ZAMARGU-4260 file (C-alpha; in steps of 0.2 Angstrom, whole numbers, plus 5000, padded with zeros to 4 digits):
<rodrens>
0) 5031/5097/4629 | 5037/5102/4646 | 5056/5103/4650 | 5064/5087/4656 | 5077/5096/4667
5) 5072/5092/4685 | 5070/5104/4699 | 5073/5101/4718 | 5066/5109/4733 | 5076/5103/4748
10) 5080/5108/4766 | 5097/5105/4776 | 5100/5088/4783 | 5116/5085/4792 | 5125/5069/4787
15) 5124/5063/4805 | 5105/5064/4804 | 5104/5055/4787 | 5113/5041/4796 | 5101/5040/4810
20) 5086/5041/4798 | 5093/5027/4787 | 5096/5016/4803 | 5078/5019/4808 | 5071/5015/4790
25) 5081/4999/4789 | 5077/4993/4807 | 5059/4997/4808 | 5048/4984/4800 | 5034/4996/4794
30) 5046/5010/4788 | 5052/5026/4794 | 5043/5036/4807 | 5044/5055/4802 | 5049/5068/4814
35) 5035/5079/4822 | 5038/5092/4808 | 5041/5087/4791 | 5052/5097/4778 | 5051/5084/4764
40) 5063/5083/4749 | 5053/5087/4733 | 5058/5084/4715 | 5049/5091/4700 | 5054/5080/4686
45) 5045/5090/4673 | 5038/5107/4671 | 5020/5100/4669 | 5022/5088/4684 | 5018/5092/4702
50) 5033/5091/4714 | 5035/5073/4720 | 5040/5070/4738 | 5055/5058/4740 | 5065/5052/4755
55) 5076/5065/4763 | 5091/5053/4762 | 5089/5053/4743 | 5098/5069/4742 | 5114/5059/4743
60) 5111/5055/4725 | 5101/5070/4719 | 5112/5084/4725 | 5118/5087/4707 | 5102/5086/4697
65) 5112/5087/4680 | 5122/5072/4684 | 5120/5054/4677 | 5119/5048/4695 | 5104/5059/4699
70) 5095/5055/4683 | 5097/5036/4686 | 5091/5038/4704 | 5076/5048/4699 | 5072/5035/4685
75) 5072/5021/4698 | 5061/5031/4710 | 5048/5033/4697 | 5049/5015/4692 | 5048/5009/4710
80) 5032/5019/4712 | 5025/5012/4696 | 5026/4995/4704 | 5043/4988/4697 | 5051/4975/4709
85) 5067/4977/4701 | 5068/4996/4705 | 5062/4993/4723 | 5076/4981/4725 | 5089/4993/4717
90) 5084/5007/4729 | 5085/4995/4744 | 5102/4990/4739 | 5107/5008/4737 | 5100/5012/4754
95) 5110/4999/4763 | 5126/5004/4754 | 5122/5022/4759 | 5120/5017/4777 | 5136/5007/4776
100) 5146/5022/4770 | 5139/5033/4783 | 5142/5020/4797 | 5160/5020/4791 | 5162/5039/4791
105) 5155/5040/4809 | 5163/5024/4816 | 5176/5033/4826 | 5169/5048/4837 | 5183/5059/4843
110) 5190/5055/4860 | 5185/5069/4873 | 5190/5066/4891 | 5176/5068/4903 | 5184/5083/4912
115) 5182/5093/4896 | 5167/5083/4888 | 5155/5088/4902 | 5155/5106/4895 | 5151/5101/4877
120) 5134/5097/4871 | 5131/5091/4853 | 5115/5094/4844 | 5112/5076/4843 | 5111/5074/4862
125) 5096/5067/4871 | 5099/5075/4887 | 5089/5089/4895 | 5096/5106/4899 | 5091/5122/4907
130) 5092/5139/4901 | 5105/5143/4913 | 5116/5128/4906 | 5115/5132/4887 | 5105/5149/4886
135) 5088/5152/4878 | 5096/5152/4861 | 5104/5135/4864 | 5088/5128/4871 | 5078/5134/4856
140) 5090/5126/4843 | 5089/5110/4852 | 5070/5110/4853 | 5069/5115/4834 | 5081/5101/4829
145) 5072/5088/4839 | 5055/5093/4831 | 5063/5090/4814 | 5067/5108/4808 | 5082/5110/4796
150) 5095/5117/4809 | 5113/5117/4803 | 5124/5106/4814 | 5130/5114/4830 | 5139/5111/4847
155) 5135/5121/4863 | 5149/5125/4876 | 5139/5126/4892 | 5140/5142/4902 | 5148/5133/4916
160) 5165/5132/4906 | 5169/5149/4914 | 5170/5140/4931 | 5185/5131/4925 | 5202/5138/4926
165) 5205/5149/4911 | 5221/5139/4907 | 5209/5124/4902 | 5197/5134/4891 | 5206/5131/4875
170) 5206/5112/4878 | 5187/5113/4880 | 5186/5124/4864 | 5197/5112/4854 | 5186/5097/4859
175) 5170/5106/4854 | 5178/5110/4837 | 5183/5092/4835 | 5166/5086/4839 | 5158/5098/4826
180) 5171/5092/4813 | 5165/5074/4816 | 5147/5078/4816 | 5149/5088/4799 | 5162/5077/4792
185) 5172/5092/4788 | 5188/5099/4795 | 5194/5116/4801 | 5208/5124/4790 | 5208/5109/4779
190) 5213/5110/4760 | 5200/5097/4754 | 5184/5098/4764 | 5185/5114/4774 | 5173/5118/4789
195) 5165/5135/4789 | 5157/5139/4806 | 5150/5154/4816 | 5153/5158/4834 | 5137/5164/4843
200) 5134/5167/4861 | 5120/5171/4873 | 5117/5174/4891 | 5102/5164/4899 | 5089/5175/4891
205) 5088/5178/4872 | 5095/5196/4870 | 5099/5198/4851 | 5114/5209/4847 | 5120/5212/4865
210) 5135/5200/4863 | 5146/5199/4847 | 5145/5185/4835 | 5158/5180/4822 | 5154/5171/4805
215) 5165/5163/4791 | 5177/5156/4803 | 5188/5144/4793 | 5190/5154/4778 | 5209/5154/4777
220) 5223/5154/4764 | 5224/5135/4766 | 5205/5133/4763 | 5203/5146/4749 | 5207/5134/4735
225) 5194/5122/4741 | 5181/5136/4744 | 5184/5141/4726 | 5181/5124/4720 | 5164/5122/4730
230) 5157/5140/4729 | 5166/5148/4714 | 5180/5161/4714 | 5169/5176/4717 | 5159/5169/4732
235) 5174/5161/4739 | 5183/5178/4738 | 5168/5187/4747 | 5169/5174/4761 | 5188/5176/4763
240) 5187/5195/4763 | 5173/5195/4776 | 5184/5184/4788 | 5199/5194/4785 | 5190/5210/4789
245) 5184/5203/4805 | 5201/5198/4810 | 5209/5215/4805 | 5196/5225/4814 | 5198/5215/4829
250) 5216/5217/4830 | 5216/5236/4832 | 5199/5244/4829 | 5205/5262/4832 | 5219/5260/4818
255) 5210/5249/4805 | 5191/5255/4806 | 5195/5271/4796 | 5206/5262/4784 | 5193/5248/4781
260) 5180/5261/4778 | 5191/5269/4765 | 5196/5253/4755 | 5180/5243/4757 | 5166/5257/4756
265) 5157/5255/4744 | 5160/5236/4743 | 5167/5231/4726 | 5155/5223/4714 | 5167/5215/4702
270) 5178/5200/4704 | 5193/5210/4699 | 5190/5223/4712 | 5186/5211/4725 | 5203/5202/4721
275) 5212/5218/4723 | 5204/5221/4740 | 5208/5204/4746 | 5226/5207/4741 | 5227/5223/4752
280) 5219/5213/4766 | 5232/5199/4765 | 5246/5212/4764 | 5240/5218/4782 | 5239/5201/4789
285) 5255/5195/4782 | 5265/5210/4789 | 5259/5208/4806 | 5263/5195/4820 | 5246/5197/4828
290) 5241/5180/4834 | 5225/5177/4824 | 5234/5182/4808 | 5248/5169/4811 | 5238/5155/4818
295) 5221/5150/4812 | 5220/5137/4826 | 5219/5151/4839 | 5203/5159/4831 | 5190/5150/4841
300) 5198/5153/4858 | 5203/5171/4854 | 5185/5176/4848 | 5177/5167/4863 | 5189/5177/4874
305) 5182/5193/4865 | 5164/5188/4869 | 5169/5185/4887 | 5176/5203/4887 | 5161/5210/4879
310) 5150/5201/4892 | 5159/5209/4906 | 5159/5226/4899 | 5141/5225/4894 | 5135/5217/4910
315) 5124/5232/4915 | 5116/5233/4898 | 5112/5214/4899 | 5105/5216/4916 | 5094/5231/4910
320) 5087/5221/4896 | 5084/5205/4905 | 5066/5201/4911 | 5072/5186/4921 | 5085/5185/4935
325) 5101/5186/4927 | 5111/5170/4925 | 5129/5172/4930 | 5137/5167/4913 | 5134/5164/4895
330) 5135/5149/4883 | 5144/5148/4866 | 5136/5140/4851 | 5148/5134/4837 | 5137/5131/4821
335) 5141/5125/4803 | 5139/5140/4791 | 5126/5139/4778 | 5131/5153/4765 | 5117/5164/4759
340) 5130/5173/4747 | 5133/5157/4737 | 5127/5163/4720 | 5110/5158/4711 | 5096/5152/4722
345) 5105/5159/4738 | 5098/5172/4750 | 5097/5176/4769 | 5081/5183/4777 | 5068/5183/4790
350) 5051/5175/4790 | 5037/5183/4801 | 5022/5172/4804 | 5012/5189/4806 | 5017/5205/4798
355) 5025/5214/4813 | 5018/5231/4808 | 5001/5228/4800 | 4996/5211/4806 | 4987/5199/4794
360) 4997/5187/4782 | 5015/5181/4785 | 5029/5191/4778 | 5046/5187/4771 | 5061/5199/4770
365) 5075/5192/4760 | 5092/5199/4754 | 5098/5190/4739 | 5116/5184/4739 | 5120/5192/4756
370) 5127/5185/4772 | 5115/5181/4786 | 5123/5191/4799 | 5122/5207/4788 | 5103/5204/4787
375) 5101/5202/4806 | 5112/5217/4810 | 5105/5228/4797 | 5123/5232/4790 | 5118/5228/4772
380) 5129/5234/4758 | 5121/5248/4747 | 5121/5236/4733 | 5111/5223/4742 | 5094/5218/4734
385) 5081/5217/4748 | 5063/5211/4745 | 5049/5211/4756 | 5035/5198/4751 | 5018/5196/4759
390) 5014/5178/4759 | 4996/5179/4753 | 4987/5172/4738 | 4981/5189/4733 | 4997/5198/4735
395) 5003/5196/4717 | 5020/5192/4723 | 5029/5175/4720 | 5039/5169/4735 | 5053/5157/4733
400) 5047/5139/4731 | 5056/5132/4746 | 5046/5145/4757 | 5030/5141/4749 | 5032/5122/4750
405) 5037/5123/4769 | 5025/5137/4774 | 5014/5125/4785 | 5029/5120/4795 | 5035/5138/4797
410) 5018/5143/4803 | 5017/5128/4815 | 5030/5137/4825 | 5016/5149/4831 | 5009/5134/4840
415) 5026/5129/4848 | 5029/5146/4854 | 5012/5151/4858 | 5014/5168/4849 | 5018/5175/4832
420) 5036/5171/4828 | 5052/5178/4819 | 5062/5165/4810 | 5080/5169/4804 | 5084/5158/4789
425) 5097/5156/4775 | 5095/5147/4758 | 5111/5141/4750 | 5108/5136/4732 | 5091/5131/4735
430) 5094/5122/4752 | 5084/5130/4766 | 5091/5131/4784 | 5084/5139/4799 | 5096/5148/4810
435) 5085/5153/4825 | 5066/5156/4829 | 5059/5167/4843 | 5043/5176/4847 | 5041/5191/4836
440) 5042/5208/4842 | 5026/5216/4836 | 5018/5233/4838 | 5004/5236/4849 | 4989/5236/4837
445) 4995/5219/4830 | 4998/5211/4847 | 4980/5217/4852 | 4972/5211/4836 | 4981/5194/4837
450) 4977/5191/4855 | 4959/5196/4855 | 4956/5185/4840 | 4964/5170/4848 | 4953/5174/4863
455) 4937/5175/4853 | 4942/5159/4844 | 4942/5150/4861 | 4961/5146/4859 | 4967/5156/4874
460) 4959/5161/4891 | 4956/5178/4899 | 4971/5175/4910 | 4982/5172/4895 | 4976/5188/4887
465) 4982/5198/4902 | 4999/5190/4901 | 5001/5193/4882 | 4996/5211/4881 | 5009/5221/4891
470) 5008/5240/4896 | 5019/5246/4882 | 5007/5237/4869 | 4993/5249/4875 | 5005/5264/4874
475) 5010/5260/4857 | 4992/5262/4851 | 4994/5280/4854 | 5013/5282/4849 | 5019/5296/4837
480) 5025/5292/4820 | 5039/5302/4813 | 5035/5306/4795 | 5049/5318/4790 | 5066/5309/4796
485) 5074/5316/4780 | 5074/5333/4789 | 5083/5326/4804 | 5101/5321/4807 | 5105/5305/4816
490) 5119/5309/4829 | 5120/5294/4841 | 5115/5276/4843 | 5111/5265/4858 | 5102/5250/4864
495) 5083/5250/4864 | 5073/5242/4878 | 5057/5242/4867 | 5055/5243/4848 | 5041/5251/4837
500) 5042/5268/4846 | 5045/5285/4839 | 5044/5301/4850 | 5048/5319/4846 | 5051/5332/4860
505) 5063/5343/4868 | 5079/5338/4877 | 5081/5341/4896 | 5095/5335/4907 | 5088/5338/4925
510) 5072/5332/4933 | 5067/5350/4938 | 5068/5357/4920 | 5059/5341/4913 | 5044/5343/4925
515) 5043/5362/4922 | 5043/5359/4903 | 5029/5345/4905 | 5019/5358/4915 | 5020/5369/4900
520) 5013/5356/4889 | 5029/5351/4880 | 5034/5334/4875 | 5050/5330/4885 | 5064/5318/4882
525) 5074/5316/4898 | 5093/5313/4895 | 5103/5307/4910 | 5121/5301/4912 | 5115/5289/4926
530) 5097/5285/4929 | 5095/5283/4947 | 5080/5276/4958 | 5076/5294/4963 | 5073/5298/4944
535) 5059/5286/4942 | 5045/5298/4948 | 5051/5310/4935 | 5052/5296/4922 | 5034/5292/4923
540) 5029/5309/4918 | 5040/5312/4903 | 5038/5305/4885 | 5055/5297/4882 | 5071/5293/4891
545) 5089/5292/4886 | 5102/5284/4898 | 5120/5288/4892 | 5126/5273/4903 | 5124/5255/4902
550) 5115/5255/4919 | 5097/5257/4914 | 5087/5244/4925 | 5075/5257/4932 | 5074/5265/4915
555) 5070/5248/4907 | 5057/5245/4920 | 5048/5261/4916 | 5049/5256/4897 | 5040/5240/4900
560) 5028/5245/4914 | 5023/5262/4907 | 5026/5260/4888 | 5040/5273/4887 | 5052/5273/4873
565) 5069/5271/4881 | 5087/5270/4874 | 5102/5265/4885 | 5121/5265/4883 | 5120/5278/4870
570) 5137/5282/4861 | 5142/5293/4847 | 5147/5286/4830 | 5165/5284/4836 | 5159/5272/4849
575) 5164/5285/4863 | 5153/5287/4879 | 5143/5303/4878 | 5144/5315/4893 | 5134/5331/4898
580) 5147/5345/4900 | 5143/5363/4903 | 5124/5359/4901 | 5126/5352/4883 | 5131/5337/4873
585) 5143/5338/4859 | 5142/5324/4845 | 5154/5322/4831 | 5145/5317/4814 | 5154/5317/4797
590) 5167/5330/4802 | 5154/5341/4810 | 5150/5344/4829 | 5131/5344/4833 | 5127/5351/4850
595) 5111/5347/4861 | 5106/5359/4874 | 5091/5359/4886 | 5076/5364/4876 | 5083/5359/4859
600) 5072/5349/4848 | 5077/5330/4846 | 5069/5314/4841 | 5071/5297/4848 | 5067/5281/4838
605) 5068/5265/4849 | 5065/5255/4833 | 5082/5260/4826 | 5090/5264/4843 | 5094/5281/4837
610) 5095/5299/4843 | 5091/5313/4830 | 5093/5332/4831 | 5081/5344/4823 | 5063/5348/4822
615) 5052/5333/4816 | 5034/5331/4810 | 5026/5318/4820 | 5008/5312/4817 | 4999/5306/4832
620) 4993/5288/4830 | 4974/5287/4826 | 4966/5270/4830 | 4957/5262/4815 | 4940/5255/4818
625) 4947/5238/4819 | 4959/5243/4833 | 4945/5253/4842 | 4935/5237/4842 | 4949/5226/4848
630) 4953/5239/4862 | 4935/5238/4868 | 4935/5219/4868 | 4952/5219/4878 | 4945/5232/4890
635) 4930/5221/4893 | 4940/5206/4896 | 4951/5215/4909 | 4935/5223/4918 | 4926/5206/4919
640) 4941/5196/4925 | 4940/5192/4943 | 4956/5190/4954 | 4954/5171/4955 | 4955/5170/4936
645) 4972/5178/4935 | 4984/5164/4936 | 5001/5174/4937 | 5010/5189/4943 | 5013/5195/4926
650) 4995/5194/4922 | 4991/5203/4938 | 5003/5217/4935 | 4998/5220/4917 | 4980/5221/4923
655) 4985/5234/4936 | 4994/5244/4923 | 4979/5244/4911 | 4966/5248/4924 | 4977/5263/4930
660) 4978/5269/4912 | 4959/5269/4911 | 4958/5277/4928 | 4949/5262/4937 | 4958/5262/4954
665) 4943/5254/4962 | 4945/5239/4951 | 4964/5239/4955 | 4961/5239/4973 | 4948/5225/4972
670) 4959/5213/4962 | 4975/5217/4972 | 4967/5214/4989 | 4958/5198/4983 | 4974/5191/4975
675) 4984/5194/4991 | 4970/5186/5002 | 4970/5170/4991 | 4989/5170/4986 | 4997/5178/5001
680) 5013/5167/5000 | 5016/5171/4982 | 5013/5190/4985 | 5025/5190/5000 | 5039/5182/4990
685) 5036/5195/4976 | 5037/5209/4989 | 5052/5201/4998 | 5062/5199/4982 | 5075/5212/4978
690) 5077/5212/4959 | 5081/5230/4955 | 5068/5240/4945 | 5052/5233/4952 | 5051/5243/4969
695) 5039/5256/4961 | 5028/5242/4955 | 5028/5234/4973 | 5024/5251/4981 | 5010/5255/4970
700) 5002/5238/4973 | 5005/5240/4992 | 4996/5257/4992 | 4980/5249/4985 | 4979/5236/4999
705) 4967/5239/5013 | 4975/5244/5030 | 4973/5226/5037 | 4981/5218/5022 | 4995/5230/5023
710) 4998/5225/5041 | 4997/5207/5036 | 5009/5209/5022 | 5022/5217/5032 | 5020/5205/5046
715) 5022/5190/5033 | 5039/5198/5027 | 5044/5199/5045 | 5040/5181/5049 | 5048/5175/5033
720) 5064/5184/5038 | 5070/5186/5056 | 5071/5204/5061 | 5087/5212/5064 | 5096/5200/5052
725) 5103/5205/5036 | 5091/5194/5026 | 5081/5193/5010 | 5067/5206/5010 | 5072/5218/5023
730) 5076/5232/5011 | 5058/5234/5005 | 5051/5234/5022 | 5057/5252/5025 | 5050/5258/5009
735) 5033/5250/5012 | 5031/5258/5030 | 5038/5275/5023 | 5024/5274/5010 | 5011/5273/5025
740) 5019/5288/5033 | 5019/5298/5017 | 5001/5294/5014 | 4994/5295/5031 | 5006/5306/5041
745) 5015/5303/5057 | 4998/5299/5066 | 4993/5287/5052 | 5011/5278/5054 | 5008/5277/5073
750) 4991/5269/5071 | 4999/5257/5058 | 5013/5252/5069 | 5001/5249/5084 | 4997/5233/5075
755) 5014/5226/5079 | 5024/5220/5094 | 5035/5233/5102 | 5051/5225/5096 | 5044/5224/5078
760) 5039/5243/5079 | 5057/5247/5084 | 5064/5237/5070 | 5052/5245/5057 | 5055/5263/5063
765) 5074/5260/5060 | 5070/5253/5042 | 5060/5269/5038 | 5075/5280/5043 | 5086/5269/5032
770) 5074/5270/5018 | 5073/5289/5019 | 5092/5291/5020 | 5094/5279/5005 | 5081/5289/4995
775) 5090/5305/4999 | 5106/5299/4993 | 5099/5292/4977 | 5090/5308/4973 | 5105/5320/4975
780) 5108/5328/4958 | 5124/5327/4948 | 5139/5333/4958 | 5144/5351/4957 | 5162/5358/4955
785) 5160/5366/4972 | 5155/5350/4981 | 5167/5344/4994 | 5177/5328/4989 | 5169/5318/5004
790) 5152/5321/4997 | 5157/5316/4979 | 5160/5298/4986 | 5143/5299/4995 | 5133/5305/4981
795) 5140/5304/4963 | 5149/5287/4966 | 5135/5279/4976 | 5129/5263/4968 | 5133/5264/4949
800) 5149/5275/4948 | 5155/5266/4963 | 5154/5249/4954 | 5165/5256/4941 | 5178/5261/4953
805) 5179/5244/4961 | 5189/5237/4947 | 5201/5251/4947 | 5216/5258/4957 | 5205/5274/4961
810) 5198/5265/4977 | 5216/5264/4984 | 5216/5283/4986 | 5200/5284/4997 | 5202/5294/5013
815) 5197/5286/5030 | 5182/5298/5030 | 5176/5292/5013 | 5178/5273/5019 | 5168/5277/5035
820) 5154/5285/5023 | 5154/5269/5013 | 5152/5258/5028 | 5138/5269/5034 | 5129/5267/5017
825) 5131/5249/5018 | 5123/5249/5035 | 5108/5258/5027 | 5105/5244/5014 | 5104/5228/5024
830) 5098/5216/5010 | 5113/5205/5004 | 5104/5202/4987 | 5101/5220/4984 | 5113/5228/4971
835) 5119/5243/4981 | 5123/5232/4996 | 5133/5220/4985 | 5142/5235/4976 | 5147/5243/4993
840) 5152/5227/5001 | 5164/5224/4986 | 5171/5241/4988 | 5174/5239/5006 | 5183/5222/5004
845) 5194/5231/4991 | 5199/5243/5004 | 5203/5229/5017 | 5188/5233/5028 | 5181/5218/5036
850) 5162/5216/5035 | 5150/5203/5042
</rodrens>
């Protein structure tokens, strides 16, 4: 005999959605129409029976499977399916009663004045929004919810809220929170039905980890008894501790970070010790008048303010990581918390539709009884139990039932995104919720295998193959793998541009030393405080790049276009900026000082965003037979693809990079010239654009054009933008014509310019002079102690460092000569959308100098 204790497999459904589903079920004559993706509620009423699918709204009566109500409801379902008219009538009456109850609960939506409501977007909205409005993260959540995925209730504060006077921000935030309370039927800081929520943020493009997020908001002294009632004392204590540690660390990181490390490391494992830690934390908060300690109602506005500050301070990092034009602001997502640390049947994890390192079957990485944000950030306590499961029938591993039951719906995300996916999820006592889904970051061999197979199966075209396989994927086929990290010491961390890369080499701080070392056959990692445009030509030659500043646009472009492992914004373990002083770097680690000098052995792991010191053993990657076969298929696709088959600039530039990698410049010239002749307007717009970091790509494409096409392109840019005006595209003109002079000499330049009218020739010659001057400035090495003060403004503070001075009082002390120099440099860069132009213009306005 099998056990009669029923078992349930369920996914999260907000009460507001339950109401909508009941309304449709009652109103539609032929029954309820399921969403596009189905996460059915399943009940296994005996051990020997197959799980039985029931209505999602039945969870209102089946939540506690041990209760009399659940047993009676399940009995009526079985009877109705056996043909009992009485049972069917009972279930219909109960359905109508459920709908009446939910209609009563949602009868009075919160009153939100239009002047504030226009900035708040509930997850139930039917409106359409852009990435600039609500961010890539917000768009994804809306799309997943509309398709039927179990997304916890959320509200988005549109990015345009920052255009409102700051005095009204808290009113917008308060209305957003009231709306989430209504949608969840829970209340913030309520002693009976408390709302726990997270605060997440994002610029337009999805850039995980760049801006802070905050979880367990709503765990307060007022709500603690209710949390104990719902989760149990130990889980409630964990939640409250987590929130208090966030509040304390935020109040004064310098003072409290060391203290928290002492009292909370390692994290206590018994309820008694957790209670003792909680008492210590409450002692800190009760003795302070810091606003977030005293007023829980200030938490939302306070932490959004912290996100705003992080956005400003990390703007250059965001710009470096962005692959699209940067949107001016960020949106905020306030989302109901689903707790993965809620006891038995609870965990947080990540589902990969394709093993990111080996390919093949899906993979699930879970951390039992852990908060979701700990899994996403990698800051897991040492006691956490982490399991990696291969979701294949022959793996011998038993995945959780809710993952097995819903695997088809999770795999369907590949069709939605058009690529393998990474899904963040949490399970709270058996209830599955999806927190986010995005295209997965896979290593080169996996991307190659996946894309080639899709092509051979006829599911994607050759043009799509060129778009999916990027330069760094090819480089990763031959990347080193460090096999002896235990012999190394991690000394600093930063932000990786690309993951899945390791490189061992020797550290060099100057371009000259780096190139000399490369000439000797060394592996070189170039470390720069600022990575300037003039460093790009050296960057192409080295094996890895570390930029100590946030400003890494040119470095990030090298990473993507040439497959270089790059880390930017590298800081020591105290969070302090690293500087190169006396030709060395000093890094404090656990009470010791590690020094890096030129020629020292170091290792860079972009997968970890880490810098190591010490000699490492690195194995060069050897392609498997399968990878060699995939590579040959891909090479054949690229070589056979004609220009007219390439449908996007991304596909074109990826093809150019690969063809250069295999030394087929003849094919590069063929497709670039053909593409220009058939899509000259699109190519002209690409060349005229001034997004930083793509000038090298434009110059390389320009060099492959025939002489006639070079003249035609320059003429089209001139036509598009009236000469002698400060307009879009003029900056690149000087670089292009200078490239002609560098290739063909003065005689070749004269011959080239003979194809233009006299006024155009004069204008282009002026642009060449400006381009030379700009490049000379950008290539000047770091300032020397003996440099005159006037030159420090010209050289060291040009562009990036100057931008940092704009917001400070240091600009007030500039001499007249320095201001004149700034004005001269502004004249060298006439494009109003180019970063140096905008930075210098801002500096000049700060000094009170008028500019047109």
